[in-house]
TORGU-419931 format. One line per 3 residues: number of its first residue (from 0); their letters; for each residue x, y, z of N, C-alpha, C, O. Coordinates in nm, 4 decimals. Example, Ala and Ser with C-alpha at 12.3 -4.5 7.8 and 13.67 -1.06 7.14 Angstrom:
// residues 2
0	as	1.3190 -0.5690 0.7800 1.2300 -0.4500 0.7800 1.3200 -0.3300 0.7800 1.4236 -0.3319 0.8465 ~ 1.2850 -0.2250 0.7080 1.3670 -0.1060 0.7140 1.2900 0.0030 0.7870 1.3409 0.1138 0.8039 $
// end
This chain:
// residues 111
0	xxx	1.2473 1.8413 -1.4135 1.2260 1.7154 -1.4607 1.1466 1.6405 -1.3567 1.1732 1.6425 -1.2365 ~ 1.0428 1.5712 -1.4145 0.9262 1.5139 -1.3255 0.9644 1.3645 -1.2847 1.0303 1.2949 -1.3621 ~ 0.9264 1.3230 -1.1759 0.9443 1.1946 -1.1321 0.8344 1.1060 -1.2206 0.7202 1.1366 -1.2549 $
3	xxx	0.9154 0.9785 -1.2460 0.8154 0.8672 -1.3210 0.7182 0.8248 -1.2315 0.7341 0.8138 -1.1099 ~ 0.5885 0.7943 -1.3122 0.4925 0.7538 -1.2315 0.5429 0.6118 -1.1407 0.5170 0.6086 -1.0204 ~ 0.6080 0.5089 -1.1993 0.6610 0.4121 -1.1330 0.7294 0.4540 -1.0026 0.7086 0.3888 -0.9002 $
6	xxx	0.8122 0.5630 -1.0029 0.8631 0.6152 -0.8905 0.7839 0.6598 -0.7674 0.7995 0.6306 -0.6489 ~ 0.6770 0.7542 -0.8404 0.5654 0.8122 -0.7280 0.4771 0.6942 -0.6532 0.4560 0.6934 -0.5319 ~ 0.4395 0.6162 -0.7260 0.3741 0.5222 -0.6722 0.4513 0.4236 -0.5698 0.3996 0.3680 -0.4729 $
9	xxx	0.5684 0.4150 -0.6060 0.6651 0.3231 -0.5012 0.6714 0.4126 -0.3807 0.6518 0.3695 -0.2671 ~ 0.7025 0.5537 -0.4110 0.7493 0.6216 -0.2963 0.6441 0.6460 -0.2107 0.6712 0.6538 -0.0909 ~ 0.5226 0.6605 -0.2486 0.3671 0.6671 -0.1928 0.3587 0.5315 -0.1079 0.3163 0.5250 0.0075 $
12	xxx	0.3996 0.4396 -0.1736 0.3617 0.2782 -0.0900 0.4729 0.2847 0.0302 0.4361 0.2762 0.1474 ~ 0.5986 0.2989 -0.0019 0.6960 0.3353 0.0883 0.6642 0.4089 0.2271 0.6927 0.3782 0.3429 ~ 0.5957 0.5153 0.1735 0.5683 0.6237 0.3005 0.4473 0.5495 0.3688 0.4495 0.5531 0.4919 $
15	xxx	0.3613 0.4949 0.3210 0.2616 0.4171 0.3804 0.3204 0.3006 0.4745 0.2681 0.2888 0.5853 ~ 0.4166 0.2208 0.4420 0.4838 0.1188 0.4952 0.5647 0.1726 0.6224 0.5706 0.1070 0.7263 ~ 0.6196 0.2828 0.6082 0.6831 0.3532 0.7223 0.5972 0.3956 0.8258 0.6223 0.3815 0.9455 $
18	xxx	0.4827 0.4545 0.7728 0.3842 0.5118 0.8743 0.3285 0.3893 0.9514 0.3264 0.3903 1.0745 ~ 0.2907 0.3010 0.8911 0.2564 0.1704 0.9544 0.3282 0.1061 1.0435 0.2853 0.0750 1.1547 ~ 0.4514 0.0796 0.9981 0.5599 0.0475 1.1136 0.5623 0.1380 1.2228 0.5601 0.0989 1.3395 $
21	xxx	0.5668 0.2609 1.1886 0.5640 0.3663 1.3093 0.4394 0.3406 1.4007 0.4463 0.3134 1.5205 ~ 0.3331 0.3523 1.3327 0.2016 0.3017 1.4161 0.2192 0.1907 1.5036 0.1885 0.1971 1.6226 ~ 0.2681 0.0878 1.4492 0.2582 -0.0413 1.5118 0.3910 -0.0541 1.6180 0.3914 -0.1410 1.7053 $
24	xxx	0.5048 0.0427 1.6009 0.5968 0.0144 1.6948 0.5368 0.0819 1.8397 0.4775 0.1877 1.8607 ~ 0.5839 -0.0387 1.9378 0.5213 0.0102 2.0839 0.3713 -0.0236 2.1167 0.3283 -0.0211 2.2320 ~ 0.2954 -0.0551 2.0079 0.1489 -0.0738 2.0391 0.1180 -0.2313 2.0164 0.1867 -0.2922 1.9344 $
27	xxx	0.0179 -0.2965 2.0861 -0.0052 -0.4225 2.0732 -0.1537 -0.4153 2.0087 -0.2456 -0.3904 2.0867 ~ -0.1824 -0.4345 1.8772 -0.2756 -0.4343 1.7995 -0.3264 -0.5821 1.7497 -0.2530 -0.6714 1.7073 ~ -0.4490 -0.5866 1.7625 -0.4693 -0.7549 1.7104 -0.4584 -0.7484 1.5683 -0.5198 -0.6645 1.5024 $
30	xxx	-0.3741 -0.8435 1.5134 -0.3739 -0.8688 1.3816 -0.2394 -0.7768 1.3088 -0.2209 -0.7565 1.1888 ~ -0.1638 -0.7355 1.4142 -0.0714 -0.6217 1.3794 0.0242 -0.6881 1.2454 0.0582 -0.6377 1.1384 ~ 0.0481 -0.8200 1.3044 0.1522 -0.8609 1.1932 0.1154 -0.8796 1.0605 0.1954 -0.8639 0.9683 $
33	xxx	-0.0365 -0.9223 1.0402 -0.0977 -0.9186 0.9341 -0.0994 -0.7811 0.8413 -0.0856 -0.7731 0.7193 ~ -0.1161 -0.6991 0.9165 -0.1112 -0.5482 0.8684 -0.0029 -0.5191 0.8209 0.0107 -0.4944 0.7010 ~ 0.1039 -0.5166 0.9155 0.2238 -0.5172 0.8693 0.2826 -0.5662 0.7438 0.3528 -0.5068 0.6619 $
36	xxx	0.2328 -0.7049 0.7461 0.2787 -0.8115 0.6115 0.2190 -0.7437 0.4836 0.2847 -0.7249 0.3812 ~ 0.0705 -0.7043 0.5021 0.0040 -0.6804 0.3942 0.0511 -0.5326 0.3400 0.0180 -0.5048 0.2248 ~ 0.1243 -0.4384 0.4135 0.1625 -0.2784 0.3866 0.3022 -0.3272 0.3196 0.3546 -0.2534 0.2362 $
39	xxx	0.3582 -0.4405 0.3519 0.5048 -0.4624 0.3093 0.4769 -0.5255 0.1564 0.5551 -0.5096 0.0626 ~ 0.3696 -0.5891 0.1498 0.3546 -0.6716 0.0283 0.3244 -0.5657 -0.0958 0.3543 -0.5983 -0.2107 ~ 0.2667 -0.4433 -0.0684 0.2618 -0.3519 -0.1576 0.3814 -0.3102 -0.2328 0.3842 -0.3043 -0.3557 $
42	xxx	0.4879 -0.2792 -0.1492 0.5993 -0.2168 -0.2277 0.6792 -0.3679 -0.2717 0.7356 -0.3596 -0.3808 ~ 0.6890 -0.4728 -0.2181 0.7343 -0.5979 -0.2675 0.6865 -0.6118 -0.4208 0.7615 -0.6326 -0.5162 ~ 0.5645 -0.5982 -0.4245 0.4777 -0.6477 -0.5518 0.5218 -0.5288 -0.6385 0.5570 -0.5665 -0.7503 $
45	xxx	0.5291 -0.4108 -0.6216 0.5592 -0.3274 -0.7252 0.6879 -0.3320 -0.7873 0.7009 -0.3231 -0.9094 ~ 0.7988 -0.3478 -0.6954 0.9228 -0.3744 -0.7234 0.9290 -0.5157 -0.8280 0.9831 -0.5197 -0.9385 ~ 0.8730 -0.6031 -0.7734 0.8595 -0.7281 -0.8560 0.8090 -0.7043 -0.9969 0.8797 -0.7410 -1.0907 $
48	xxx	0.6965 -0.6480 -1.0183 0.6458 -0.6020 -1.1335 0.7153 -0.5125 -1.2354 0.7171 -0.5336 -1.3567 ~ 0.7680 -0.4177 -1.1768 0.8698 -0.3372 -1.2469 1.0036 -0.3819 -1.2782 1.0751 -0.3120 -1.3500 ~ 1.0556 -0.5225 -1.2181 1.1462 -0.5953 -1.2622 1.1224 -0.6796 -1.3859 1.2074 -0.7584 -1.4274 $
51	xxx	0.9938 -0.6593 -1.4489 0.9412 -0.7527 -1.5482 0.9210 -0.6654 -1.6564 0.9198 -0.5429 -1.6442 ~ 0.9055 -0.7246 -1.7597 0.8841 -0.6585 -1.9035 0.7377 -0.5973 -1.8900 0.6573 -0.6497 -1.8129 ~ 0.7052 -0.4887 -1.9640 0.5655 -0.4441 -1.9669 0.4617 -0.5468 -2.0569 0.4803 -0.6012 -2.1657 $
54	xxx	0.3437 -0.5494 -1.9635 0.2548 -0.6663 -2.0282 0.2112 -0.7566 -1.9147 0.2515 -0.7360 -1.8002 ~ 0.1370 -0.8469 -1.9418 0.0636 -0.9376 -1.8568 0.1211 -0.9603 -1.7200 0.0670 -0.9561 -1.6095 ~ 0.2360 -0.9838 -1.7535 0.3387 -1.0405 -1.6108 0.3424 -0.8792 -1.5050 0.2914 -0.8667 -1.3937 $
57	xxx	0.4012 -0.7972 -1.5654 0.3960 -0.6943 -1.5052 0.2671 -0.6444 -1.4262 0.2660 -0.6040 -1.3100 ~ 0.1587 -0.6554 -1.5128 0.0227 -0.6219 -1.4601 -0.0224 -0.7044 -1.3482 -0.0808 -0.6507 -1.2541 ~ 0.0023 -0.8469 -1.3503 -0.0146 -0.9350 -1.2501 0.0393 -0.8942 -1.1066 -0.0224 -0.9008 -1.0003 $
60	xxx	0.1695 -0.8505 -1.1287 0.2142 -0.8004 -0.9910 0.1704 -0.6728 -0.9425 0.1682 -0.6485 -0.8218 ~ 0.1290 -0.5752 -1.0453 0.0449 -0.4620 -0.9828 -0.0663 -0.4927 -0.9548 -0.1096 -0.4187 -0.8665 ~ -0.1435 -0.5745 -0.9900 -0.2763 -0.6251 -0.9363 -0.2527 -0.6656 -0.7917 -0.3211 -0.6218 -0.6991 $
63	xxx	-0.1413 -0.7608 -0.7754 -0.1252 -0.8035 -0.6296 -0.0993 -0.6890 -0.5483 -0.1576 -0.6741 -0.4409 ~ -0.0091 -0.6007 -0.5957 0.0238 -0.4827 -0.5051 -0.1251 -0.3958 -0.4617 -0.1601 -0.3552 -0.3509 ~ -0.1926 -0.3862 -0.5913 -0.3121 -0.3095 -0.5328 -0.4192 -0.4059 -0.4397 -0.4992 -0.3602 -0.3581 $
66	xxx	-0.4016 -0.5413 -0.4706 -0.5063 -0.6094 -0.3543 -0.4365 -0.5756 -0.2159 -0.5041 -0.5353 -0.1213 ~ -0.3108 -0.5915 -0.2076 -0.2346 -0.5688 -0.0921 -0.2544 -0.4255 -0.0270 -0.2550 -0.4098 0.0951 ~ -0.2711 -0.3191 -0.1210 -0.3159 -0.1950 -0.0677 -0.4573 -0.1901 -0.0094 -0.4922 -0.1376 0.0963 $
69	xxx	-0.5319 -0.2556 -0.0997 -0.6892 -0.2808 -0.0420 -0.7087 -0.3561 0.0808 -0.7940 -0.3217 0.1626 ~ -0.6347 -0.4557 0.0973 -0.6109 -0.5442 0.2488 -0.5742 -0.4455 0.3377 -0.6455 -0.4270 0.4364 ~ -0.4586 -0.3676 0.3171 -0.4277 -0.2977 0.4253 -0.4935 -0.1885 0.4842 -0.4898 -0.1443 0.5991 $
72	xxx	-0.5808 -0.1382 0.3402 -0.6895 -0.0473 0.4187 -0.8060 -0.0930 0.4919 -0.8636 -0.0341 0.5834 ~ -0.8395 -0.2291 0.4294 -0.9293 -0.2708 0.5202 -0.9102 -0.3247 0.6698 -0.9977 -0.3219 0.7562 ~ -0.7678 -0.3790 0.6865 -0.7334 -0.3903 0.8121 -0.7201 -0.2727 0.9078 -0.7443 -0.2818 1.0282 $
75	xxx	-0.6763 -0.1516 0.8409 -0.6664 -0.0302 0.9131 -0.8058 0.0054 0.9414 -0.8256 0.0615 1.0492 ~ -0.9158 -0.0188 0.8572 -1.0485 0.0556 0.8905 -1.1000 -0.0476 1.0109 -1.1724 -0.0034 1.1001 ~ -1.0642 -0.1697 1.0092 -1.1199 -0.2272 1.1311 -1.0637 -0.1962 1.2443 -1.1304 -0.2090 1.3470 $
78	xxx	-0.9306 -0.1494 1.2507 -0.8694 -0.0939 1.3673 -0.9417 0.0357 1.4255 -0.9875 0.0527 1.5384 ~ -0.9392 0.1122 1.3291 -1.0124 0.2214 1.3389 -1.1566 0.2160 1.4025 -1.2040 0.2731 1.5008 ~ -1.2049 0.1345 1.3189 -1.3561 0.0955 1.3760 -1.3543 0.0446 1.5363 -1.4417 0.0742 1.6178 $
81	xxx	-1.2474 -0.0305 1.5617 -1.2406 -0.0893 1.7241 -1.1719 0.0328 1.8025 -1.1319 0.0143 1.9175 ~ -1.1593 0.1495 1.7439 -1.0968 0.2751 1.8062 -0.9615 0.2499 1.8598 -0.9251 0.3051 1.9636 ~ -0.8775 0.1612 1.7874 -0.7301 0.1168 1.8317 -0.6352 0.2332 1.7672 -0.5249 0.2555 1.8172 $
84	xxx	-0.6801 0.3027 1.6603 -0.5853 0.3907 1.6149 -0.6942 0.5271 1.6059 -0.8166 0.5180 1.5966 ~ -0.6056 0.6675 1.6121 -0.7014 0.7581 1.6098 -0.7413 0.8208 1.4747 -0.6562 0.8028 1.3876 ~ -0.8265 0.8748 1.4448 -0.9112 0.9332 1.3462 -0.7902 1.0010 1.2428 -0.7895 0.9771 1.1221 $
87	xxx	-0.7043 1.0755 1.2997 -0.6079 1.1557 1.1924 -0.5065 1.0626 1.1415 -0.4545 1.0895 1.0332 ~ -0.4739 0.9643 1.2004 -0.3757 0.8529 1.1510 -0.4554 0.7705 1.0369 -0.4141 0.7508 0.9226 ~ -0.5616 0.7323 1.0839 -0.6507 0.6407 0.9967 -0.6737 0.7161 0.8499 -0.6421 0.6655 0.7423 $
90	xxx	-0.7265 0.8292 0.8646 -0.7662 0.8836 0.7268 -0.6441 0.9196 0.6538 -0.6519 0.9073 0.5316 ~ -0.5160 0.9678 0.7098 -0.4120 1.0305 0.6208 -0.3661 0.8795 0.5692 -0.3254 0.8788 0.4530 ~ -0.3665 0.7541 0.6363 -0.3328 0.6398 0.5627 -0.4252 0.5871 0.4561 -0.4001 0.5342 0.3478 $
93	xxx	-0.5340 0.6147 0.5134 -0.6607 0.5666 0.3976 -0.6601 0.6320 0.2839 -0.6802 0.5718 0.1784 ~ -0.6341 0.7807 0.2884 -0.6356 0.8470 0.1657 -0.4964 0.8126 0.0681 -0.5067 0.7936 -0.0531 ~ -0.3868 0.8089 0.1297 -0.2826 0.7556 0.0832 -0.2908 0.5757 -0.0125 -0.2511 0.5366 -0.1223 $
96	xxx	-0.3524 0.5213 0.0856 -0.3656 0.3865 0.0147 -0.4596 0.4046 -0.1073 -0.4327 0.3505 -0.2146 ~ -0.5638 0.4769 -0.0910 -0.6678 0.5121 -0.2174 -0.5796 0.5605 -0.3289 -0.5944 0.5067 -0.4386 ~ -0.4807 0.6646 -0.3137 -0.4275 0.6924 -0.4195 -0.3340 0.5900 -0.4603 -0.3415 0.5680 -0.5812 $
99	xxx	-0.2479 0.5198 -0.3986 -0.1593 0.4382 -0.4551 -0.2584 0.3108 -0.5144 -0.2155 0.2361 -0.6023 ~ -0.3528 0.2999 -0.4744 -0.4425 0.1905 -0.5419 -0.4665 0.2346 -0.7016 -0.4435 0.1663 -0.8014 ~ -0.5240 0.3802 -0.6936 -0.5664 0.4601 -0.8093 -0.4313 0.4529 -0.9232 -0.4316 0.4249 -1.0431 $
102	xxx	-0.3319 0.4861 -0.8414 -0.2050 0.4783 -0.9432 -0.1753 0.3595 -0.9977 -0.1482 0.3559 -1.1178 ~ -0.1749 0.2432 -0.9213 -0.1266 0.1224 -0.9849 -0.2352 0.0827 -1.0828 -0.2003 0.0125 -1.1776 ~ -0.3817 0.1238 -1.0707 -0.4650 0.0731 -1.1849 -0.4338 0.1822 -1.2811 -0.4656 0.1273 -1.3867 $
105	xxx	-0.3969 0.2877 -1.3095 -0.3452 0.3674 -1.4112 -0.2256 0.3043 -1.4900 -0.2162 0.2949 -1.6123 ~ -0.1480 0.2685 -1.4076 -0.0157 0.2001 -1.4566 -0.0588 0.0823 -1.5326 -0.0209 0.0646 -1.6484 ~ -0.1359 0.0022 -1.4720 -0.1773 -0.1162 -1.5455 -0.2353 -0.0898 -1.6783 -0.2032 -0.1631 -1.7718 $
108	xxx	-0.3236 0.0148 -1.6970 -0.3967 0.0217 -1.8072 -0.3167 0.0817 -1.9089 -0.3659 0.0979 -2.0206 ~ -0.1851 0.1209 -1.8814 -0.0843 0.1736 -1.9846 -0.0019 0.0499 -2.0432 0.0539 0.0590 -2.1525 ~ 0.0029 -0.0550 -1.9732 0.0750 -0.1617 -2.0576 -0.0087 -0.2337 -2.1635 0.0426 -0.3202 -2.2345 $
// end
């Protein structure tokens, strides 16, 4: 039995949050709190969205989650550009954030 798209996107987002928290633990990066908050907002908005009926209300929270994923990606890009995080870490997180954003877009178009 396959996992529902809702659970796949939530699992993907949770993995990103866990990896960012791991990255930030023990490091002093500029804007670390904003990066952590943006990442955690992804999962919070997915949960909020799926606590609502399908339609405009749910889609609004999924849009918020997608915007938080894009913000997280941009904050990571800035840290990568400043050479604060290694390429392997950045690209892994970047690709997962792009996948989460695409999954959210797909889920919105189905409601």
